[in-house]
N, C-alpha and C positions, 0 to 999 in steps of 0.2 A: 135750356139749361139742364133740365132733368135728363134729357136724352144724352147729352154730352157726358154727364156724370156717370150714367149707366155704361156708356161705351168705355170711359176711362177705367171704371171699376172692372169691367170684363177684361180689358187689356192687361190690367195689373194682375188679375187672377190667372190669366193665361201665362204671363211671365213667371209667376210663382210656381205654377205647375211645371213649366219647362225647366226652371232652375232646379226644382226638386228632382226631376227626372234625370238631370245631368249628374246629380249628387248621389244617385242610388248606388249602393255598395254592390259591385258586381260579384263579390266573393262572400256574400252573406251566408250562403249555404255551406261554405267550406271553412269558415273561420272557426277556430277552436281556442279554448283557454289553455290547452296543453301546449307547452313550449318545447319543441324538439329543435334544439339549437344546432345549426350546422357550423362546425368548427373548421376554419380555413388556415389557422396558424397555431402551432403548438407552443406551449409555455417554455420559457428558457429555464424555469425553476421546476423542481419536482412538484408534480400535481397529481396527488393520489385521488382515486375515484373508485367507484364500484361498477365494474362492467357487468351489465345485466344480460346482454345478449349480443351475438355477432351474427349478421345475416349476409347472405350472398348478394341480396338486392335490398335497397332501402325499403323500409316499411311504407305502405301506401295509405294507411288509415290511422288517424290519431288514436282510435279505440284499441289499436294493437298494443299500446302501452298501458295495460290495465293497472290501475291504482298508482300510476306514476304521472305526476303533473308536469315535471320538467326533467329533460334528459339532454345530454349532448351527443351529437352524431359525428363520428369520425369516419370519413371515407378513406380507407387505408390502401396503401400501395399493393398489398397482397391480394386485393380483390374482395375483401370483406368490409362491411359497414358495421362499425362497432358503436354500441350505445352505452353510455355511462351515466350514473347519477352521482351527485355530490361532488365536492371539491375540497380536499382535506390537505393539511400541511404535513401530515405524517401517515405512515402505513398503519400505525396503531389506532389513530383516530378513525380512519376509514374502516378498519377491521371491526371496530366497535359498532358500526352501523350495518355490517354485512348480514347478520342474522335477520334483521328486519326485512330486508329485501328477499331473502330466501323464504321467509314466512309468507311473503306476498305471492310466491309462486315462481320466482326467478331462481330455481334450484341450482343452476349452473353459474350463478353470480360469483365473482371473486374480485379481490382488490388488485388494482393495476395503477401503474404510474403512467399517466397519459403522455407525459413528455417523451416517453420512449416509443410512442407510436411512430409509424412512418406513413405520412399522408400521400394520397395520390395527387400528383401535381402540386406538391408542397410549395406554398408561396414564400419564397425567400426574399429577404430585403436586398434590393439592388443598390450597392454602394455607389454605382456610377450613374444612378438615375438623375435625369435632368428634366424638370417639368416643361411641358410644351405650352408656351405662352398663348397659343391659339386654341387651346382646349379648356373646357370647364371641368372643375373637380367638385366632388361632393364628399360628405362624411358618411360612411356606412356605419350605422349604429348596431345592427344585428342582422342575422340571417337565420331562417327557419325552414324546416322541412314542410310545415303546413302553415298557411296564412293565419296570423294572430289578429286579435282585435287591436285596433289602433290606440285604444285606451292604455295599452301596455306602455306606450311612449309618453307617459304623463309628464307634462311640463315642456314638451317639444311640439312646436307648431309646424304645420305644413310638411309632415313626414311623407316622403315619396316611396312608393311600393313598386317593386320590379319582380318579374318572374322570368328567370333566365333559362337557357337551354338545358342546364343541368338540373332543372326542376327544383331549384331552391328559391324561396322568396327572400328578397333582400330589401332592407329598409334603410333609407338614407335621408339626410337633411341638408339643405343648402345647395347653392350654386356659387362656386367660388373660383377665383384665381388660386393657384396652388398654395402660395404663401399665406393667403388669407385662410384657407382651409386648415393648414397646419397650425396656424395661430388659434383657431377656434376649436381644434380637436380636444385640447385639454379640458375645456368647459364641459363637453359631453362625457368625457371619461369621468370627470368629477361627479356627474349626475348618476353614475352607476353603469354606464355603457363601457365597461373595461376593455372590451375587444374592438372598440370603434377604431376605424382607420380611414385614411384619405384614399380615394380612388377616382378614376376618370368617370365623370358623369356622362360624357359623350358615348362611351361604350355601353352604358346601361339604358340610355333613352329609348332605343328601339323596343325595349322589353318592359316599358312602363305600363302599369295598370292604372288607367285613368279613373 
């Protein structure tokens, strides 16, 4: 009896170790609390922000953005990648914050209306779109230049993480038929994921980070 107990206990411990190994975070060393948000669709309304820098190539390290915890990244059609901070309803409100970022060392910062940007491969709404009944869909919550801690998605279970060929980390939730995804989209927008949208899950799956 004692021998059987020891064998069972050993098997259980082995299973626990195996399960833990499966759950090890492959991106632990890369994750950052800095949120460099990759923007794939421009606002239809004026969206004033402070452009802190424009680069020919995307920033490769979170530390590049000194003293800035959150910025938006716009991969523009003219070949420059622009980074902005803040989102304001008026030029005056944005200009009131400009001196703060200049004092941080971003001496070339200026106020910009991001809705006037022109994005590379701008994602336009297809009015003739018809969902494929044979495909699965998901809700993309956010996309970032660097992988973030999953605790960012507070209140959302089973967030999926993908790293696509464009070197952007995308975070989605759910596996749906298209109509179900559209129905659930409003719930996530209400949770604060204002830029969430429905996209094909099948196209993302080859790039999933397990």
